[in-house]
DSSP file (Angstrom, degrees, kcal/mol; ACC not computed):
  #  RESIDUE AA STRUCTURE BP1 BP2  ACC     N-H-->O    O-->H-N    N-H-->O    O-->H-N    TCO  KAPPA ALPHA  PHI   PSI    X-CA   Y-CA   Z-CA
    1    1 A M              0   0    0      0, 0.0     2,-0.1     0, 0.0     5,-0.0   0.000 360.0 360.0 360.0 123.2  -49.5 -155.4  -92.8
    2    2 A G    >   -     0   0    0      1,-0.0     3,-1.3     0, 0.0     4,-0.3  -0.397 360.0 -95.1 -99.3 172.0  -50.7 -153.7  -96.0
    3    3 A L  G >  S+     0   0    0      1,-0.3     3,-1.9     2,-0.2     6,-0.2   0.876 121.9  61.3 -60.1 -38.8  -51.3 -155.1  -99.6
    4    4 A E  G 3  S+     0   0    0      1,-0.3    -1,-0.3     5,-0.1     6,-0.1   0.744 101.4  53.6 -64.4 -20.3  -47.8 -154.0 -100.6
    5    5 A D  G <  S+     0   0    0     -3,-1.3    -1,-0.3     4,-0.0    -2,-0.2   0.540  89.0  90.6 -94.5  -4.6  -46.3 -156.3  -98.0
    6    6 A C    X>  -     0   0    0     -3,-1.9     4,-1.6    -4,-0.3     3,-1.1  -0.809  64.5-154.4 -93.4 120.0  -48.1 -159.3  -99.2
    7    7 A P  T 34 S+     0   0    0      0, 0.0    -1,-0.1     0, 0.0    -4,-0.0   0.761  92.0  57.6 -63.2 -23.4  -46.2 -161.3 -101.7
    8    8 A A  T 34 S+     0   0    0      1,-0.2    -5,-0.0     2,-0.1    -2,-0.0   0.819 115.1  39.2 -75.9 -27.8  -49.3 -162.9 -103.4
    9    9 A Q  T <4 S+     0   0    0     -3,-1.1    -1,-0.2     1,-0.2    -5,-0.1   0.713 125.0  36.4 -95.2 -17.5  -50.6 -159.4 -104.1
   10   10 A N     <  +     0   0    0     -4,-1.6    -1,-0.2    -7,-0.1    -2,-0.1  -0.737  56.8 179.0-135.3  89.8  -47.3 -157.8 -105.1
   11   11 A P        +     0   0    0      0, 0.0    -1,-0.1     0, 0.0    -3,-0.1   0.670  56.0 100.4 -66.0 -11.5  -44.9 -159.9 -106.9
   12   12 A L  S    S-     0   0    0      1,-0.1     3,-0.1     3,-0.0    -2,-0.1  -0.400  82.4-111.4 -72.5 154.5  -42.3 -157.0 -107.1
   13   13 A P        -     0   0    0      0, 0.0    -1,-0.1     0, 0.0     2,-0.0  -0.459  47.9 -88.3 -78.4 157.4  -39.5 -157.1 -104.6
   14   14 A P        -     0   0    0      0, 0.0     2,-0.2     0, 0.0    -9,-0.0  -0.326  47.8 -98.3 -63.2 150.5  -39.7 -154.2 -101.9
   15   15 A R        -     0   0    0      1,-0.1     3,-0.1    -3,-0.1    -3,-0.0  -0.475  30.5-120.0 -70.9 140.9  -38.2 -151.0 -102.6
   16   16 A A        -     0   0    0     -2,-0.2     3,-0.1     1,-0.1    -1,-0.1  -0.497  41.6 -93.9 -68.8 141.0  -34.9 -150.1 -101.3
   17   17 A P        -     0   0    0      0, 0.0    -1,-0.1     0, 0.0     2,-0.0  -0.353  51.4 -96.8 -58.0 142.7  -34.8 -147.0  -99.1
   18   18 A A        -     0   0    0      1,-0.1     2,-0.3    -3,-0.1    -3,-0.0  -0.320  43.0-143.9 -65.0 136.7  -34.0 -143.7 -101.1
   19   19 A K        -     0   0    0     -3,-0.1     3,-0.1     4,-0.1    -1,-0.1  -0.815  14.1-109.6-109.4 152.9  -30.2 -142.9 -100.9
   20   20 A R    >   -     0   0    0     -2,-0.3     3,-1.7     1,-0.1     2,-0.1  -0.304  51.1 -80.3 -69.1 154.0  -28.7 -139.4 -100.7
   21   21 A P  T 3  S+     0   0    0      0, 0.0    -1,-0.1     0, 0.0     3,-0.1  -0.367 119.9  21.4 -54.5 134.4  -26.7 -138.1 -103.7
   22   22 A G  T >  S+     0   0    0      1,-0.3     3,-0.7    -3,-0.1     2,-0.3   0.229  92.6 123.9  88.8 -14.0  -23.3 -139.6 -103.6
   23   23 A E  T <  S+     0   0    0     -3,-1.7    -1,-0.3     1,-0.2    -4,-0.1  -0.662  77.3   0.2 -81.3 129.6  -24.1 -142.6 -101.4
   24   24 A G  T 3  S+     0   0    0     -2,-0.3    -1,-0.2     1,-0.2     2,-0.1   0.763  78.2 167.4  58.9  34.0  -23.3 -146.0 -102.6
   25   25 A K    <   -     0   0    0     -3,-0.7    -1,-0.2     1,-0.1     2,-0.2  -0.458  41.4-106.0 -75.0 152.8  -21.9 -145.2 -105.9
   26   26 A S        -     0   0    0     -2,-0.1    -1,-0.1     1,-0.1     5,-0.0  -0.482  17.5-150.2 -74.8 141.3  -20.2 -148.1 -107.6
   27   27 A K        +     0   0    0     -2,-0.2    -1,-0.1    -3,-0.1    -2,-0.0   0.514  61.0 116.4 -93.3  -2.5  -16.3 -147.9 -107.7
   28   28 A D    >   -     0   0    0      1,-0.2     3,-1.7     2,-0.1     6,-0.2  -0.511  57.7-153.3 -64.3 115.4  -16.0 -149.8 -111.0
   29   29 A P  T 3  S+     0   0    0      0, 0.0    -1,-0.2     0, 0.0     5,-0.0   0.652  92.2  60.3 -72.6  -9.7  -14.5 -147.3 -113.4
   30   30 A G  T 3  S+     0   0    0      5,-0.1     5,-0.1     3,-0.0    -2,-0.1   0.511  81.1 108.7 -87.7  -9.4  -16.2 -149.1 -116.4
   31   31 A S  S X> S-     0   0    0     -3,-1.7     3,-2.0     1,-0.1     4,-0.5  -0.488  72.5-136.0 -73.8 131.7  -19.6 -148.4 -114.9
   32   32 A P  G >4 S+     0   0    0      0, 0.0     3,-1.1     0, 0.0    -1,-0.1   0.873 104.7  63.3 -53.2 -37.8  -21.8 -145.7 -116.9
   33   33 A L  G 34 S+     0   0    0      1,-0.2    -2,-0.0    -5,-0.0    -3,-0.0   0.655 104.6  42.8 -63.8 -14.0  -22.7 -144.4 -113.5
   34   34 A T  G <4 S+     0   0    0     -3,-2.0    -1,-0.2    -6,-0.2     3,-0.1   0.411  83.3 116.3-110.2   6.5  -19.1 -143.4 -112.8
   35   35 A L  S << S-     0   0    0     -3,-1.1     5,-0.1    -4,-0.5    -5,-0.1  -0.418  79.6 -93.8 -65.9 146.7  -18.1 -142.0 -116.1
   36   36 A P    >>  -     0   0    0      0, 0.0     3,-3.0     0, 0.0     4,-0.5  -0.378  34.3-112.7 -61.4 145.9  -17.3 -138.3 -115.9
   37   37 A R  H >> S+     0   0    0      1,-0.3     3,-1.5     2,-0.2     4,-1.4   0.798 116.3  63.4 -53.8 -38.2  -20.2 -136.0 -116.7
   38   38 A S  H 34 S+     0   0    0      1,-0.2    -1,-0.3     2,-0.2    -3,-0.0   0.772  95.8  63.4 -57.2 -24.1  -18.5 -134.8 -119.9
   39   39 A A  H <4 S+     0   0    0     -3,-3.0    -1,-0.2     1,-0.2    -2,-0.2   0.815 121.8  13.0 -65.9 -30.8  -18.7 -138.5 -121.2
   40   40 A W  H << S+     0   0    0     -3,-1.5    -2,-0.2    -4,-0.5    -1,-0.2   0.380 120.8  46.8-135.0   6.2  -22.5 -138.6 -121.2
   41   41 A A  S  < S-     0   0    0     -4,-1.4    -1,-0.1    -5,-0.2     3,-0.1  -0.985  83.4 -89.0-150.5 151.8  -23.9 -135.1 -120.8
   42   42 A P        -     0   0    0      0, 0.0     2,-0.1     0, 0.0    15,-0.1  -0.219  54.2 -96.7 -54.3 148.2  -23.5 -131.5 -122.2
   43   43 A P        -     0   0    0      0, 0.0    17,-0.0     0, 0.0     3,-0.0  -0.436  39.8-105.9 -67.7 148.6  -21.1 -129.3 -120.5
   44   44 A S    >   -     0   0    0      1,-0.1     3,-0.8    -2,-0.1    13,-0.1  -0.611  22.8-139.4 -76.6 127.5  -22.4 -126.9 -117.9
   45   45 A P  T 3  S+     0   0    0      0, 0.0    -1,-0.1     0, 0.0     9,-0.1   0.831  98.5  39.7 -56.8 -32.7  -22.4 -123.4 -119.2
   46   46 A G  T 3  S+     0   0    0      7,-0.1     2,-0.3     3,-0.0     8,-0.1   0.583  99.5  90.3 -96.3  -7.8  -21.2 -121.8 -116.0
   47   47 A A  S <  S-     0   0    0     -3,-0.8     3,-0.3     6,-0.1     2,-0.2  -0.590  79.3  -1.9 -97.3 156.4  -18.7 -124.3 -114.9
   48   48 A G  S    S-     0   0    0     -2,-0.3     3,-0.1     1,-0.2     0, 0.0  -0.549 116.2  -4.1  82.3-140.0  -14.9 -124.6 -115.7
   49   49 A E  S >  S-     0   0    0     -2,-0.2     2,-1.3     1,-0.2     3,-0.7   0.155  77.6-136.6 -87.4  18.6  -12.9 -122.3 -117.8
   50   50 A G  T 3> S+     0   0    0     -3,-0.3     4,-2.2     1,-0.3     5,-0.2  -0.513  91.9  38.6  73.6 -91.3  -15.5 -120.0 -119.1
   51   51 A K  H 3> S+     0   0    0     -2,-1.3     4,-2.0     2,-0.2    -1,-0.3   0.929 118.3  52.5 -64.7 -45.4  -14.9 -119.4 -122.8
   52   52 A G  H <> S+     0   0    0     -3,-0.7     4,-2.1     1,-0.2    -1,-0.2   0.935 110.7  47.5 -46.5 -54.6  -13.9 -123.2 -123.2
   53   53 A R  H  > S+     0   0    0      1,-0.3     4,-2.0     2,-0.2    -1,-0.2   0.812 110.8  49.5 -66.6 -34.9  -17.0 -124.4 -121.6
   54   54 A R  H  X S+     0   0    0     -4,-2.2     4,-2.0     2,-0.2    -1,-0.3   0.786 109.2  51.6 -75.1 -26.6  -19.1 -122.2 -123.6
   55   55 A L  H  X S+     0   0    0     -4,-2.0     4,-2.3     2,-0.2    -2,-0.2   0.859 111.3  51.0 -69.5 -40.1  -17.4 -123.3 -126.9
   56   56 A E  H  X S+     0   0    0     -4,-2.1     4,-1.9     2,-0.2    -2,-0.2   0.894 111.2  46.8 -65.1 -42.9  -18.1 -127.0 -125.7
   57   57 A L  H  X S+     0   0    0     -4,-2.0     4,-2.6     2,-0.2     5,-0.2   0.931 112.0  49.6 -71.8 -40.8  -21.7 -126.2 -125.1
   58   58 A R  H  X S+     0   0    0     -4,-2.0     4,-2.6     1,-0.2    -2,-0.2   0.913 113.7  46.8 -58.7 -42.0  -22.1 -124.4 -128.5
   59   59 A L  H  X S+     0   0    0     -4,-2.3     4,-2.1     2,-0.2    -1,-0.2   0.892 110.8  51.8 -67.1 -33.8  -20.5 -127.3 -130.3
   60   60 A F  H  X S+     0   0    0     -4,-1.9     4,-1.7     2,-0.2    -2,-0.2   0.912 113.6  44.0 -67.6 -45.8  -22.7 -129.8 -128.4
   61   61 A L  H  X S+     0   0    0     -4,-2.6     4,-2.7     1,-0.2     5,-0.2   0.885 112.9  52.1 -63.6 -42.7  -25.9 -127.8 -129.4
   62   62 A A  H  X S+     0   0    0     -4,-2.6     4,-2.3     1,-0.2    -2,-0.2   0.862 109.4  49.6 -72.0 -31.4  -24.7 -127.4 -133.0
   63   63 A Q  H  X S+     0   0    0     -4,-2.1     4,-1.5     2,-0.2    -1,-0.2   0.909 113.2  46.0 -65.2 -42.7  -24.1 -131.2 -133.3
   64   64 A R  H  X S+     0   0    0     -4,-1.7     4,-1.9     2,-0.2    -2,-0.2   0.900 115.1  47.7 -65.2 -44.0  -27.6 -131.9 -131.9
   65   65 A L  H  X S+     0   0    0     -4,-2.7     4,-1.5     1,-0.2    -2,-0.2   0.897 110.8  49.7 -64.8 -42.4  -29.2 -129.3 -134.1
   66   66 A S  H  X S+     0   0    0     -4,-2.3     4,-2.6    -5,-0.2    -1,-0.2   0.829 108.2  54.9 -72.6 -26.4  -27.3 -130.6 -137.2
   67   67 A A  H  X S+     0   0    0     -4,-1.5     4,-2.1     2,-0.2    -2,-0.2   0.894 107.3  50.9 -66.8 -41.8  -28.5 -134.2 -136.3
   68   68 A M  H  < S+     0   0    0     -4,-1.9    -2,-0.2     1,-0.2    -1,-0.2   0.848 115.3  41.0 -71.0 -25.1  -32.1 -133.0 -136.3
   69   69 A V  H  X S+     0   0    0     -4,-1.5     4,-1.4     2,-0.1    -2,-0.2   0.899 115.2  53.1 -85.8 -39.9  -31.7 -131.4 -139.7
   70   70 A L  H  X S+     0   0    0     -4,-2.6     4,-2.7     1,-0.2     5,-0.2   0.842  97.9  65.1 -63.3 -40.2  -29.6 -134.4 -141.1
   71   71 A A  H  X S+     0   0    0     -4,-2.1     4,-1.9     1,-0.2    -1,-0.2   0.919 106.4  37.9 -58.8 -55.6  -32.1 -137.1 -140.2
   72   72 A P  H  > S+     0   0    0      0, 0.0     4,-2.3     0, 0.0    -1,-0.2   0.885 115.8  53.7 -60.9 -39.2  -34.9 -136.0 -142.5
   73   73 A L  H  X S+     0   0    0     -4,-1.4     4,-2.9     1,-0.2    -2,-0.2   0.914 109.3  50.0 -64.5 -39.2  -32.4 -135.1 -145.3
   74   74 A V  H  X S+     0   0    0     -4,-2.7     4,-2.6     1,-0.2     5,-0.2   0.921 112.4  47.4 -60.9 -48.8  -30.9 -138.8 -145.0
   75   75 A L  H  X S+     0   0    0     -4,-1.9     4,-2.2    -5,-0.2    -1,-0.2   0.896 112.1  50.3 -69.5 -34.2  -34.4 -140.3 -145.2
   76   76 A L  H  X S+     0   0    0     -4,-2.3     4,-2.8     2,-0.2     5,-0.2   0.962 110.7  48.3 -54.9 -57.9  -35.2 -138.1 -148.2
   77   77 A H  H  X S+     0   0    0     -4,-2.9     4,-2.1     1,-0.2    -2,-0.2   0.883 113.3  47.7 -56.9 -37.3  -32.1 -139.1 -150.0
   78   78 A L  H  X S+     0   0    0     -4,-2.6     4,-2.7     1,-0.2    -1,-0.2   0.906 111.0  52.2 -75.2 -33.8  -32.7 -142.7 -149.3
   79   79 A G  H  X S+     0   0    0     -4,-2.2     4,-2.2    -5,-0.2    -2,-0.2   0.865 108.5  49.3 -63.7 -38.0  -36.3 -142.3 -150.5
   80   80 A V  H  X S+     0   0    0     -4,-2.8     4,-2.1     2,-0.2     5,-0.2   0.864 109.9  51.3 -67.1 -37.8  -35.2 -140.8 -153.7
   81   81 A I  H  X S+     0   0    0     -4,-2.1     4,-2.8    -5,-0.2     5,-0.2   0.947 111.6  47.0 -62.5 -47.6  -32.7 -143.6 -154.3
   82   82 A L  H  X S+     0   0    0     -4,-2.7     4,-3.1     1,-0.2     5,-0.2   0.941 112.8  51.1 -60.6 -45.3  -35.3 -146.3 -153.7
   83   83 A Y  H  X S+     0   0    0     -4,-2.2     4,-1.7    -5,-0.2    -1,-0.2   0.910 114.5  42.2 -52.8 -45.2  -37.7 -144.4 -156.0
   84   84 A A  H  <>S+     0   0    0     -4,-2.1     5,-2.3     2,-0.2     4,-0.3   0.848 114.8  50.0 -76.2 -35.6  -35.2 -144.1 -158.8
   85   85 A V  H ><5S+     0   0    0     -4,-2.8     3,-1.5    -5,-0.2    -2,-0.2   0.959 113.0  45.2 -66.9 -54.0  -34.0 -147.7 -158.4
   86   86 A R  H 3<5S+     0   0    0     -4,-3.1    -2,-0.2     1,-0.3    -1,-0.2   0.784 109.2  58.3 -68.9 -25.6  -37.5 -149.2 -158.5
   87   87 A G  T 3<5S-     0   0    0     -4,-1.7    -1,-0.3    -5,-0.2    -2,-0.2   0.505 111.4-123.2 -68.4  -8.9  -38.3 -147.0 -161.4
   88   88 A G  T < 5 +     0   0    0     -3,-1.5     2,-0.3    -4,-0.3    -3,-0.2   0.714  50.5 166.6  66.1  30.7  -35.6 -148.4 -163.3
   89   89 A L      < -     0   0    0     -5,-2.3    -1,-0.2    -6,-0.2     2,-0.1  -0.515  28.3-136.8 -66.3 130.6  -34.0 -144.9 -163.9
   90   90 A S     >  -     0   0    0     -2,-0.3     4,-2.7     1,-0.1     5,-0.2  -0.454  27.0-105.1 -78.6 158.1  -30.3 -144.9 -165.2
   91   91 A A  H  > S+     0   0    0      1,-0.2     4,-2.9     2,-0.2     5,-0.2   0.946 123.0  52.6 -52.8 -46.2  -27.7 -142.5 -163.8
   92   92 A A  H  > S+     0   0    0      1,-0.2     4,-2.2     2,-0.2    -1,-0.2   0.922 108.6  48.8 -55.8 -47.6  -28.0 -140.4 -166.9
   93   93 A E  H  > S+     0   0    0      1,-0.2     4,-2.2     2,-0.2    -1,-0.2   0.888 111.2  48.7 -63.8 -39.6  -31.7 -140.2 -166.5
   94   94 A I  H  X S+     0   0    0     -4,-2.7     4,-1.6     2,-0.2    -1,-0.2   0.893 114.3  47.6 -64.0 -41.1  -31.4 -139.2 -162.8
   95   95 A L  H  X S+     0   0    0     -4,-2.9     4,-1.6    -5,-0.2    -2,-0.2   0.868 108.3  54.9 -59.8 -33.7  -28.8 -136.5 -163.8
   96   96 A G  H  < S+     0   0    0     -4,-2.2    -2,-0.2     1,-0.2    -1,-0.2   0.919 110.1  45.7 -65.2 -44.9  -30.9 -135.4 -166.5
   97   97 A R  H  < S+     0   0    0     -4,-2.2    -1,-0.2     1,-0.2    -2,-0.2   0.838 117.0  44.2 -62.3 -35.8  -33.9 -134.8 -164.1
   98   98 A T  H >< S+     0   0    0     -4,-1.6     3,-1.6    -5,-0.1     2,-0.2   0.612  84.9 111.6 -92.6 -14.3  -31.7 -133.0 -161.5
   99   99 A K  T 3< S+     0   0    0     -4,-1.6    61,-0.2     1,-0.3     3,-0.1  -0.404  91.2   5.6 -62.0 122.8  -29.7 -130.7 -163.8
  100  100 A G  T 3  S+     0   0    0     60,-2.9     2,-0.5     1,-0.3    -1,-0.3   0.434  92.5 142.8  88.5  -5.0  -30.5 -127.1 -163.4
  101  101 A S    <>  -     0   0    0     -3,-1.6     4,-1.5    59,-0.3    -1,-0.3  -0.616  34.3-169.7 -77.7 121.1  -32.9 -127.8 -160.4
  102  102 A V  H  > S+     0   0    0     -2,-0.5     4,-2.8     2,-0.2     5,-0.2   0.902  88.4  55.6 -69.9 -44.1  -32.7 -125.1 -157.7
  103  103 A L  H  > S+     0   0    0      1,-0.2     4,-2.8     2,-0.2     5,-0.2   0.966 113.6  37.0 -57.8 -62.9  -34.8 -127.4 -155.4
  104  104 A W  H  > S+     0   0    0      1,-0.2     4,-2.8     2,-0.2     5,-0.2   0.864 116.9  54.4 -64.0 -36.7  -32.4 -130.5 -155.5
  105  105 A G  H  X S+     0   0    0     -4,-1.5     4,-1.9     1,-0.2    -1,-0.2   0.908 113.1  44.1 -67.4 -45.7  -29.3 -128.1 -155.6
  106  106 A G  H  X S+     0   0    0     -4,-2.8     4,-2.3     2,-0.2     5,-0.2   0.922 114.3  46.2 -64.5 -45.0  -30.6 -126.5 -152.4
  107  107 A L  H  X S+     0   0    0     -4,-2.8     4,-2.7    -5,-0.2    -2,-0.2   0.929 117.1  43.8 -67.4 -44.7  -31.5 -129.6 -150.6
  108  108 A Y  H  X S+     0   0    0     -4,-2.8     4,-1.4    -5,-0.2    -1,-0.2   0.748 111.6  54.4 -71.4 -23.3  -28.2 -131.3 -151.4
  109  109 A G  H  X S+     0   0    0     -4,-1.9     4,-1.6    -5,-0.2    -2,-0.2   0.849 110.0  47.7 -69.5 -39.3  -26.3 -128.1 -150.6
  110  110 A L  H  X S+     0   0    0     -4,-2.3     4,-2.9     2,-0.2     5,-0.4   0.944 108.5  55.8 -66.6 -51.1  -28.0 -128.1 -147.1
  111  111 A F  H  X S+     0   0    0     -4,-2.7     4,-1.8     1,-0.2    -2,-0.2   0.886 108.0  47.9 -49.0 -39.0  -27.1 -131.7 -146.8
  112  112 A V  H  X S+     0   0    0     -4,-1.4     4,-1.7     2,-0.2    -1,-0.2   0.872 112.0  48.6 -69.2 -36.8  -23.4 -130.9 -147.4
  113  113 A L  H  X S+     0   0    0     -4,-1.6     4,-1.8     2,-0.2    -2,-0.2   0.879 112.6  46.7 -74.6 -35.1  -23.3 -128.2 -145.0
  114  114 A V  H  X S+     0   0    0     -4,-2.9     4,-2.4     2,-0.2     5,-0.3   0.841 111.8  51.1 -70.1 -33.8  -25.0 -130.2 -142.2
  115  115 A V  H  X S+     0   0    0     -4,-1.8     4,-2.6    -5,-0.4     5,-0.4   0.894 109.8  50.5 -71.0 -38.9  -22.8 -133.2 -142.8
  116  116 A A  H  X S+     0   0    0     -4,-1.7     4,-2.0    -5,-0.2     5,-0.3   0.966 116.1  41.7 -62.5 -46.5  -19.6 -130.9 -142.6
  117  117 A V  H  X S+     0   0    0     -4,-1.8     4,-1.9     1,-0.2    -2,-0.2   0.961 120.5  40.8 -66.3 -50.4  -20.8 -129.4 -139.3
  118  118 A H  H  X S+     0   0    0     -4,-2.4     4,-1.4     1,-0.2    -1,-0.2   0.892 118.4  46.7 -71.3 -40.3  -22.1 -132.7 -137.7
  119  119 A G  H  X S+     0   0    0     -4,-2.6     4,-2.5    -5,-0.3    -1,-0.2   0.867 111.7  49.2 -76.9 -36.5  -19.2 -134.9 -138.9
  120  120 A S  H  X S+     0   0    0     -4,-2.0     4,-2.3    -5,-0.4    -2,-0.2   0.904 112.0  48.9 -68.3 -40.3  -16.3 -132.4 -137.9
  121  121 A I  H  X S+     0   0    0     -4,-1.9     4,-2.1    -5,-0.3    -2,-0.2   0.877 112.8  47.6 -67.7 -37.2  -17.7 -131.9 -134.4
  122  122 A G  H  X S+     0   0    0     -4,-1.4     4,-2.5     2,-0.2     5,-0.2   0.912 114.9  46.5 -73.9 -49.6  -18.1 -135.7 -134.0
  123  123 A L  H  X S+     0   0    0     -4,-2.5     4,-2.6     1,-0.2     5,-0.3   0.918 107.9  56.3 -60.8 -39.0  -14.4 -136.2 -135.3
  124  124 A R  H  X S+     0   0    0     -4,-2.3     4,-3.3     1,-0.2    -2,-0.2   0.963 107.6  48.5 -58.1 -49.8  -13.2 -133.5 -133.1
  125  125 A A  H  X S+     0   0    0     -4,-2.1     4,-0.9     1,-0.2    -1,-0.2   0.902 113.9  46.2 -56.4 -41.6  -14.6 -135.3 -130.0
  126  126 A V  H  X S+     0   0    0     -4,-2.5     4,-2.0     2,-0.2     3,-0.3   0.884 111.9  48.8 -68.7 -37.5  -13.1 -138.6 -131.0
  127  127 A L  H  X>S+     0   0    0     -4,-2.6     4,-2.7    -5,-0.2     5,-0.6   0.922 108.2  56.4 -69.1 -45.4   -9.7 -137.3 -131.8
  128  128 A R  H  <5S+     0   0    0     -4,-3.3    -1,-0.2    -5,-0.3    -2,-0.2   0.772 110.4  44.4 -52.8 -24.9   -9.7 -135.4 -128.5
  129  129 A E  H  <5S+     0   0    0     -4,-0.9    -2,-0.2    -3,-0.3    -1,-0.2   0.848 121.6  38.2 -82.4 -39.1  -10.2 -138.6 -126.7
  130  130 A W  H  <5S+     0   0    0     -4,-2.0    -2,-0.2     1,-0.2    -3,-0.2   0.890 125.1  28.8 -86.6 -37.2   -7.6 -140.7 -128.7
  131  131 A I  T  <5S-     0   0    0     -4,-2.7    -3,-0.2    -5,-0.2    -1,-0.2   0.568  83.8-146.6-105.2  -8.6   -4.7 -138.4 -129.4
  132  132 A R      < +     0   0    0     -5,-0.6    -4,-0.1    -4,-0.2    -3,-0.1   0.704  64.2 113.9  48.6  28.3   -5.0 -136.2 -126.3
  133  133 A H     >  -     0   0    0     -6,-0.3     4,-2.3     1,-0.1     5,-0.2  -0.890  48.3-169.1-118.8  99.4   -3.7 -133.1 -128.2
  134  134 A P  H  > S+     0   0    0      0, 0.0     4,-2.6     0, 0.0     5,-0.2   0.849  82.2  48.9 -64.9 -36.2   -6.6 -130.7 -128.3
  135  135 A R  H  > S+     0   0    0      2,-0.2     4,-2.6     1,-0.2     5,-0.2   0.934 111.8  47.7 -68.8 -43.5   -5.2 -128.3 -130.8
  136  136 A L  H  > S+     0   0    0      2,-0.2     4,-2.4     1,-0.2    -1,-0.2   0.908 112.8  50.7 -60.3 -43.3   -4.1 -131.0 -133.2
  137  137 A A  H  X S+     0   0    0     -4,-2.3     4,-2.2     2,-0.2    -2,-0.2   0.907 110.9  47.9 -62.1 -44.3   -7.7 -132.6 -132.9
  138  138 A D  H  X S+     0   0    0     -4,-2.6     4,-2.2    -5,-0.2    -2,-0.2   0.883 112.6  50.6 -70.7 -31.4   -9.4 -129.1 -133.5
  139  139 A A  H  X S+     0   0    0     -4,-2.6     4,-2.3    -5,-0.2     5,-0.2   0.952 110.8  48.3 -64.4 -46.4   -7.0 -128.6 -136.6
  140  140 A A  H  X S+     0   0    0     -4,-2.4     4,-2.5     1,-0.2    -2,-0.2   0.905 111.3  48.8 -66.8 -42.0   -7.9 -131.8 -138.0
  141  141 A A  H  X S+     0   0    0     -4,-2.2     4,-2.6     2,-0.2    -1,-0.2   0.894 111.5  50.4 -61.1 -43.3  -11.6 -131.3 -137.5
  142  142 A L  H  X S+     0   0    0     -4,-2.2     4,-1.5    -5,-0.2    -2,-0.2   0.853 110.9  48.0 -64.9 -34.6  -11.4 -127.9 -139.1
  143  143 A L  H  X S+     0   0    0     -4,-2.3     4,-2.6     2,-0.2    -2,-0.2   0.860 110.5  53.0 -68.3 -40.4   -9.5 -129.4 -142.1
  144  144 A F  H  X S+     0   0    0     -4,-2.5     4,-3.2    -5,-0.2    -2,-0.2   0.942 110.7  47.9 -61.1 -47.3  -12.2 -132.2 -142.3
  145  145 A A  H  X S+     0   0    0     -4,-2.6     4,-2.2     1,-0.2    -1,-0.2   0.875 113.1  46.3 -57.9 -40.1  -14.9 -129.5 -142.4
  146  146 A A  H  X S+     0   0    0     -4,-1.5     4,-2.6     2,-0.2    -1,-0.2   0.914 113.4  49.3 -64.3 -47.8  -13.3 -127.5 -145.1
  147  147 A L  H  X S+     0   0    0     -4,-2.6     4,-2.8     2,-0.2     5,-0.3   0.959 112.6  47.6 -60.7 -56.7  -12.6 -130.6 -147.1
  148  148 A A  H  X S+     0   0    0     -4,-3.2     4,-2.4     1,-0.2     5,-0.3   0.864 113.2  48.9 -52.3 -48.1  -16.2 -131.8 -146.8
  149  149 A L  H  X S+     0   0    0     -4,-2.2     4,-2.2    -5,-0.2     5,-0.3   0.907 113.9  43.2 -58.3 -49.3  -17.5 -128.4 -147.7
  150  150 A V  H  X S+     0   0    0     -4,-2.6     4,-1.7     2,-0.2    -2,-0.2   0.964 120.9  40.0 -65.1 -53.6  -15.3 -127.9 -150.8
  151  151 A L  H  X S+     0   0    0     -4,-2.8     4,-2.1    -5,-0.2    -2,-0.2   0.888 116.9  51.2 -59.3 -41.1  -15.8 -131.5 -152.1
  152  152 A G  H  X S+     0   0    0     -4,-2.4     4,-2.7    -5,-0.3     3,-0.2   0.982 113.5  42.2 -63.8 -61.5  -19.5 -131.6 -151.2
  153  153 A F  H  X S+     0   0    0     -4,-2.2     4,-2.6    -5,-0.3     5,-0.2   0.815 111.8  56.0 -61.4 -29.0  -20.4 -128.2 -152.9
  154  154 A R  H  X S+     0   0    0     -4,-1.7     4,-2.5    -5,-0.3    -1,-0.2   0.945 110.2  46.2 -68.0 -42.1  -18.3 -129.1 -156.0
  155  155 A A  H  X S+     0   0    0     -4,-2.1     4,-2.4    -3,-0.2     5,-0.3   0.898 112.2  48.4 -62.8 -44.0  -20.3 -132.2 -156.3
  156  156 A V  H  X S+     0   0    0     -4,-2.7     4,-2.1     2,-0.2     3,-0.2   0.975 113.7  49.0 -61.8 -51.6  -23.7 -130.4 -155.8
  157  157 A L  H  < S+     0   0    0     -4,-2.6     3,-0.2     1,-0.2    -2,-0.2   0.958 116.2  43.0 -61.5 -52.6  -22.6 -127.7 -158.5
  158  158 A V  H  < S+     0   0    0     -4,-2.5    -1,-0.2     1,-0.2    -2,-0.2   0.846 120.0  39.9 -63.6 -36.2  -21.5 -130.4 -161.0
  159  159 A L  H  <        0   0    0     -4,-2.4    -1,-0.2    -3,-0.2    -2,-0.2   0.652 360.0 360.0 -92.0 -18.5  -24.5 -132.8 -160.5
  160  160 A T     <        0   0    0     -4,-2.1   -60,-2.9    -5,-0.3   -59,-0.3   0.514 360.0 360.0-117.7 360.0  -27.4 -130.1 -160.2
């Protein structure tokens, strides 16, 4: 009898023996362990239909990369808003400071581009689950991306 067998020395329950892959899986369809791989992980580049799987992998990577760029831009945007509000600046004063600024125009132009990419890929994924018409979902996502780009860049051009 070792220390690991003594309840006073080891309050944790004993370990269950290791199971082989596929053994003892839950049959509950709502369990996260039984969701299809596509619901929780990136698609495998070599599996499935070839071009379609590669496209899914590229979209997955594009959304993750856009999220990495978007996070600091959102924090910068919120920081600027807090700075302006606490400083008592009016909308006209803020626009007066940003007008003609290449830096702010570039930052907010990048913001618009990343939001269009990130949002349209996410919208595509949701629509493909809800409406079950892949081509319609793809078309709606492309329309959303185009609309976000046009309206976003128009706002950046007007405001900077």
